[in-house]
N, C-alpha and C positions, 0 to 999 in steps of 0.2 A: 457585575457579572463575577460568579464564584472563580475560585481559584481553579486553573485548568489541572487536568490529572497529569498531563504531560506537557512539556513546554519544550520545544526545539530552538536552538538558537544557532545560526551561523554554522549548521552542520556540514561537514566536508567529508567525502569518503574518497580517496584518490588510491588507485591501484597503480605498482610498477609495472611497466610493460617492457619486455625484452630485456637485454644486457647491455652494459657498456663497460669498458676498461678505464673511461675516462671519469674521475670524480665529478658528480654534479652533472652528467651529461645523460642520464638515464631518463628515458621519457616516462611521463605519467598521464594516466587516463584519469580524469575528472569526472566520475560517474554522478557525484552530488557535490555542488560547489555553491556554498553559503545559502542554505536554505532555511528559513525559519517559519514555523506556525505554532498553534497551540491545539491542544484537543482537550474537549470539557468533557466531565464525566457523564456517560450516557449518550452520548453523541456519536453518528458515525460521520467520519470525514474522508470524502472520496478524493483519491489522487488519479489523475487521469494523464494522458500524454502518448505520444507515438511509441513505438517499440524503441527501446534505448534510451528512453529519456531519464532513466534513473529512478521511476517510481517503486521498482522492486528493490532496489538498493536502499532507499530510504527505509523501507518497511524491515527490511533486516538489520540495518543498522540501528533501527529503533528497538528491537528486540535483541540485540547485541551479538547476533550472529556474526557480525563484522565489528571489530573496534574502530570507531570512527578516526579519522586522519586530523580532524579538528572540530570545533563547536562543542556545544552541549546539549545534552539529553535528561531533563529534569524531570524524574517521577516522583510525584508527590514532593517536590522541591530538593530532591536530593539528586545530583549530578551522578549519573552513571556511566556516562562517556569513558572518562579515564581509568575505571575500575579494571583490574586484572580479572580473570575468569574465576577464581577463589572468591575474590570480594563480591562479584556479581551475582553468584549463584543464589542467594537469598531474594534476591530481585527478581530472578527468573520466573518463579512461581506466580508473581503479579502480572506477567506478560507472555503471551502465547502465539503461536503463529499457525494459520490454515494455509498449506501450500496448495501451488497451481495444479499440479499434477496428482490425483489421487493413486496414480499406478505407481508413480517413482517414488512418494513420500512415506509408502508402508514398507517395513521390512518383510518380505516373501516368506521368509525363515520363521517367523514369530506369528503366533496366534492372535488374535484379535484382544483376547485378554492380557497378552504380555505387553501388546502394543498400547494400550490404553493404560496399563499400570506402570509403564516405564518412568513416566515423569514423577508419579508419585515416589517411586522407588529411589530414584535419584535425588529428592527432596528428603528421603529418608523416614517415610511413613512405615507404620507397622502393617505386618499382613493383613490384621483384620479389618484394620481401616481401608487397605488397598481394595480387598474383596467386595467390602459395601459398597465402595465409590465406584468400582468397575461396574457393579451391577446396576447401580442408580443411572451411571451415565449410559449405558448401552440401551436402557429403556428412554432416556431424556431425549435420544437423537433418532427414535424411532425404530429400533430394532429389537431384537428378540434375545432373551438370556442364552438359548440354545446357538446363536451365532459366536459366542465367546470363544469356542474351541475350534473354529474354523480358521482357514487362513485366507489371506487378503486375495489370492487368486480364485477363490470361490464366490466372488462379490461381484456385482455390477459397479459401473462407475459411479453411480449416485449412492451406493452403498459405502463405496470405500469412501467417498468424501465424508459421509456421516461418520464414519469411524477417525478419520481425522479430524473431525469436528470435535468428538468425543475426547479424544486425546488431547486436543487444546484446552477442553474446559477442565480436564482432571485437577489440575492445582487450584482451582477456583480463582481464575485470573480476573482482573479488572479491565485488561486490554488485550484486544487480538487483533494481529495484523492478518487480513483476509487478501492473500496474493491470489488475485484472479480465480476465487474458488470456483466458479462456475464455468471458466472458459473452455475445458476439456469435457463437458457433459452435456447430453443432449438437451433441447429448449424445454421439452417437459419437464426434466430433472433439474432443470436450473431454477426453475420456479419454485420447487420443493424446498431445495436448499436456502433460495433467499427467505422463503416464508419462514423457515426453520429458523435462520439466522434472527430474523425480525422477532420470532416469539422468543428466544432465548435473551435477546436484548430488553426486551419488555419485562420480563421475568426475572433476570439476573441483574439487569442495570449496566448491561457490557457495554464498553468503550470498543469502537471498531476503527481501524484504519482500512478502509475498503479499496485496494488497488485496482485498477480495471481499465481497458480500452473500451467497453462497452457503456458509451455516454448513455443511453437509454437506462441501462440498470443502474448506473451511478446516480442517476435523477430521480430514479424510483427510491431508492434506498438511503441515500446520504441526507444530511441536514445542510453540511457545507461541503465545497469542492475547491480543492485545488488542482491548478493546471501547471504540468511541468513541462519544460523544453531543455533538452542539451543539459540537464543536471540542474536547472535553475527552476524556480518557482516564479512564473510569470502573471499569474492572475489567481485571486483567491475571494470567494465571496459565499453567501447563502447561496443553496441550490435554485432557490426561487430568482434572486438577484443575476445570478450568474447567467441563467439560461433564458431570462429575458432582456438581459442587459449587458452582454457581454462587451467589452473592450477592447480587449488585446486582438490583433490581427491574426495571431495563431489560435487563439481560442474561436475565434469567427470561422476559421476555416475547417476547424474539427467539426464544430456544431453543423457546418452546412454539408458534412459528409455523413450526417445520422439518417437512415432510411426515413422515409414519411410513409405512414400505412395508406393516407389518402392520396389516390391518383391525380385528384384535381390540385391539392395542395402540393404534392409532388412536382406537376409541371410549372408550378408557379415559383417554387424556390430555385435560388441560384446557387449552384455549386461553385465554391472558391477553391480553385487549384494552384496549389504552391508550386512555384518553379523550383527546379533543383533538387538536390539530395540533402538529408542532414547532415551537416558537418560531423566530422570525427571528432568523438570528446577527447582524443589524445591531442589533436591541434584545433581547438574552437577559434573562430573570429573574435576578433578585438572588439569591444564595446558590446553592443547588445547580441546576445548569441543568436537572435531570430533574424538579425539584419540582412542575411544574405539569400533569405528568401521571402523577405517582406515586400511588398509594393510600396510602403511609403517610406523605406529607409532614407535617412537623410545623413549628411556629413557628421552630426552629433552623435547618430547612432554607431558610426564606425570608431568614435573616438573615446566614449562615454558609456558605459554599462547602468542603464536605467536603475534606480533602486525600487524594491518593493514599496508603495506607499499607499496611505488610504486615500481614496478619493471621495469619500462619504459612505456613511452606513455600514463601516466596516469591509466596505468592497476595496480589495487590495489591488495593486496593479503595477506592474514593470514596465514601463513603455514612456518613451519621451513624447509621442505624437498626441497623447491625451490632452 
């Protein structure tokens, strides 16, 4: 297998919470705790899990919107995790982000032309190059040149997300984090945006980290899928392997909640209902993070955190019961 475009090794992203006058007593929220995976050039890696599991934080940390607490982010073999803002700037044009909310991610005081051009200006591009690139991008995402002088409030949600995609493509990145890019859109518009992302990937060779809680859409667009729970990666496999041979009890519960279009199959399917609430990341349980909701939990699960290991064919699992 070729060298990965991005290698994530033992990534940690902790946030201090509250304040304390006593040294060492300030609480820490472990949003991402010891996560590792690779992204190959040209693939779509899906990242799924419940709200609050840390999947969006992983995406934001990869593009260095957050400086990680620990671990490595190897972009083409170079570790960008410890870099300061000035040092990491040349690497930013190689990685961009499409945000979840097309209403909040666009500056309402800027025209579409200015929004798309902003990344190029920050990278020091010349005016002639910027104008040509903006005109090229607006057509590439299915909008018209006469849209460039309008403001975000004049567009629908789907059109705004297309503007956000054009902005993400401005610097010709190799890697894009898609942070639930269709969750705020109507179903008919969702299909259009997904088709456009797939066409851009085929045409430009893009690499995507696709963050979503929509398991059906992740199955459609992804090559490999990682499942996160409480800041940890608990299972990772190709999309075919994961959806046909899921092994982790949490993954099984997630998949059982996916609606089935066929009434007969839906009647035969059995929903796995997890007991209890998701533990707080600020005070996670000992051992396996899922043990407080797992029907198979044992004494070992409370004492020892399972490591993510290969159980065959590149299928990675963090579970003691396998």
